[in-house]
C-alpha positions in Angstrom: 89.4 122.6 135.2 87.2 125.4 133.7 90.3 127.2 132.3 91.5 123.9 130.8 88.1 123.3 129.1 88.1 126.9 127.8 91.6 126.5 126.4 90.7 123.2 124.8 87.5 124.5 123.3 88.7 127.9 122.1 90.1 126.7 118.7 86.7 125.2 117.8 84.6 128.0 119.2 86.7 130.6 117.5 85.2 129.3 114.2 81.7 128.5 115.5 79.0 130.8 116.8 76.3 128.9 118.7 72.8 129.4 117.6 69.6 128.9 119.6 69.5 125.3 118.4 72.9 124.3 119.7 73.9 123.1 123.1 77.1 122.2 124.9 77.7 118.6 125.7 80.1 118.0 128.5 81.2 114.4 128.8 83.6 113.6 131.7 84.1 111.4 134.6 85.5 113.9 137.0 85.0 117.4 138.3 87.1 119.4 140.7 87.0 116.6 143.3 90.0 117.9 145.2 87.8 120.9 146.2 84.8 118.9 147.6 85.4 120.2 151.1 86.0 123.8 150.0 82.6 124.7 148.5 84.1 125.4 145.0 81.2 125.4 142.4 83.2 123.7 139.7 83.2 120.5 141.7 79.6 120.0 140.5 79.7 119.1 136.8 76.4 120.8 136.0 77.8 124.1 137.4 81.0 123.6 135.4 79.0 123.0 132.3 76.8 126.1 132.9 79.9 128.3 133.3 81.5 126.8 130.2 78.3 127.2 128.1 78.0 130.8 129.3 81.6 131.6 128.5 81.2 130.4 124.9 77.7 132.0 124.4 75.5 129.0 124.3 71.8 129.9 124.8 70.5 126.5 125.8 71.3 124.6 129.0 74.2 122.3 128.6 74.0 118.5 128.9 76.3 116.6 131.2 77.2 112.9 130.7 79.2 111.4 133.4 79.3 107.6 133.7 82.7 106.4 134.8 85.0 105.3 132.0 82.2 105.1 129.3 81.3 108.8 129.3 83.1 109.5 126.0 81.4 106.6 124.2 78.0 107.6 125.6 78.5 111.1 124.3 79.0 109.9 120.8 
């Protein structure tokens, strides 16, 4: 999932350099649930968001919104 999020975000982030006032907002309903029993960190959305924010150079902690099918609307 991390590689998919990086690929999806790259076109935007190639034109945008995050400042100290910006934060990453990750709004989703699902992490890597197929890995729940394997100890993969990306199963936890806050860990996934931390890795994504770090990859793109965000200085602030990311915000995760995850509330079933309304996550996208709540993010807006």
